LONU-715723 format. One record per residue (C-alpha): x, y, z; residue number from 1; residue in three letters. Coordinates in Angstrom, 3 decimals, decimal comma. Example, Ala and Ser with C-alpha at 12.3 -4.5 7.8 and 13.67 -1.06 7.14 Angstrom:
ATOM       east      north         up   seq   type
ATOM     12,300     -4,500      7,800     1    ALA
ATOM     13,670     -1,060      7,140     2    SER
This chain:
ATOM       east      north         up   seq   type
ATOM    -45,066      2,212     78,168     1    MET
ATOM    -45,605      6,264     77,567     2    THR
ATOM    -42,876      8,500     77,910     3    GLY
ATOM    -40,069      5,892     78,346     4    THR
ATOM    -37,332      3,831     76,392     5    HIS
ATOM    -37,770     -0,192     76,559     6    PRO
ATOM    -33,893     -0,189     76,661     7    ARG
ATOM    -31,316      1,414     79,148     8    ASN
ATOM    -29,675      4,474     76,986     9    THR
ATOM    -27,914      6,401     80,249    10    ALA
ATOM    -24,825      4,701     79,120    11    THR
ATOM    -24,841      6,031     75,680    12    MET
ATOM    -26,303      9,449     76,358    13    GLN
ATOM    -23,368     10,462     79,005    14    THR
ATOM    -20,611      9,092     77,100    15    SER
ATOM    -17,796     11,381     76,267    16    PRO
ATOM    -18,622     12,846     72,116    17    ARG
ATOM    -16,689     12,976     69,496    18    CYS
ATOM    -16,037     16,720     68,998    19    GLY
ATOM    -14,954     17,104     65,272    20    ALA
ATOM    -16,323     20,095     63,287    21    ARG
ATOM    -18,546     19,348     60,868    22    THR
ATOM    -19,517     21,224     57,714    23    ARG
ATOM    -21,898     23,761     58,948    24    ASP
ATOM    -19,667     24,509     61,963    25    GLY
ATOM    -21,397     22,629     64,828    26    GLY
ATOM    -19,255     19,994     66,711    27    THR
ATOM    -20,064     15,941     65,822    28    CYS
ATOM    -22,883     14,382     68,257    29    ARG
ATOM    -21,957     10,821     67,674    30    ALA
ATOM    -20,043      9,029     70,394    31    PRO
ATOM    -16,068      8,873     70,943    32    ALA
ATOM    -14,661      5,685     70,007    33    ALA
ATOM    -13,263      3,823     73,095    34    GLN
ATOM    -10,356      5,444     74,210    35    GLY
ATOM    -10,547      8,062     71,934    36    LYS
ATOM    -11,222     11,427     71,227    37    ASP
ATOM    -12,965     11,052     68,062    38    ARG
ATOM    -16,069      8,796     66,432    39    CYS
ATOM    -15,590      5,870     63,837    40    ARG
ATOM    -16,347      8,338     60,957    41    MET
ATOM    -13,619     11,347     62,061    42    HIS
ATOM    -10,197      9,149     62,936    43    GLY
ATOM    -11,311      7,057     66,080    44    GLY
ATOM    -11,554      4,090     64,128    45    ALA
ATOM     -8,648      1,368     63,284    46    ARG
ATOM     -6,565      2,437     60,723    47    ARG
ATOM     -8,189      4,956     59,992    48    SER
ATOM     -6,828      8,117     58,240    49    GLY
ATOM     -4,314      9,031     55,793    50    ALA
ATOM     -1,001      7,186     56,008    51    PRO
ATOM      2,103      7,750     57,052    52    ARG
ATOM      3,942      9,957     55,620    53    GLY
ATOM      3,180     11,618     52,016    54    ASN
ATOM      3,117      9,085     49,648    55    ARG
ATOM      1,532     11,481     46,626    56    ASN
ATOM      5,408     12,653     46,715    57    ALA
ATOM      7,770      9,425     45,474    58    GLN
ATOM      8,561      9,656     42,530    59    THR
ATOM      8,675      6,856     40,100    60    HIS
ATOM     11,952      7,715     38,293    61    GLY
ATOM     10,880      7,773     34,851    62    LEU
ATOM     11,448     10,878     33,896    63    PHE
ATOM     14,693     11,379     35,739    64    THR
ATOM     17,828     12,743     33,441    65    ARG
ATOM     19,727      9,462     33,621    66    ALA
ATOM     15,896      7,483     32,560    67    ALA
ATOM     15,691     10,568     29,572    68    LYS
ATOM     19,247      9,232     28,214    69    ALA
ATOM     18,701      5,701     28,309    70    GLU
ATOM     15,614      6,060     26,686    71    SER
ATOM     17,502      8,334     23,484    72    GLY
ATOM     20,203      5,799     23,560    73    ARG
ATOM     17,460      3,271     22,922    74    VAL
ATOM     15,614      5,150     20,298    75    ARG
ATOM     19,186      5,590     18,502    76    LEU
ATOM     19,927      1,610     18,737    77    LEU
ATOM     16,709      1,071     17,576    78    LEU
ATOM     16,659      3,725     14,492    79    ASP
ATOM     19,844      2,246     13,665    80    GLU
ATOM     18,363     -0,805     13,318    81    ALA
ATOM     16,030     -0,090     10,912    82    GLU
ATOM     18,145      2,082      8,484    83    ARG
ATOM     20,315     -0,986      8,813    84    LEU
ATOM     17,079     -3,210      7,902    85    LEU
ATOM     16,235     -0,843      5,329    86    GLN
ATOM     19,684     -1,102      3,351    87    GLU
ATOM     19,487     -4,665      3,560    88    LEU
ATOM     16,060     -4,929      1,171    89    LYS
């Protein structure tokens, strides 16, 4: 069997290619995922890619004006309690 491949590779050779840009400026030569324009490594796989919306921009509220004010009130209350305990000694 010299020169021939034992498997039928014709369908793989003719399948649509990914086409995403690679680091060297060329195009990705991997076959595109079924029903997609990109291969599994470039976003064709299920649930691949970034999540919807900018989750990095969500704030937790720890440094809001209200949170800082409440933290200050708690600190004053603790200082006052500590002073009271010192007086009772």
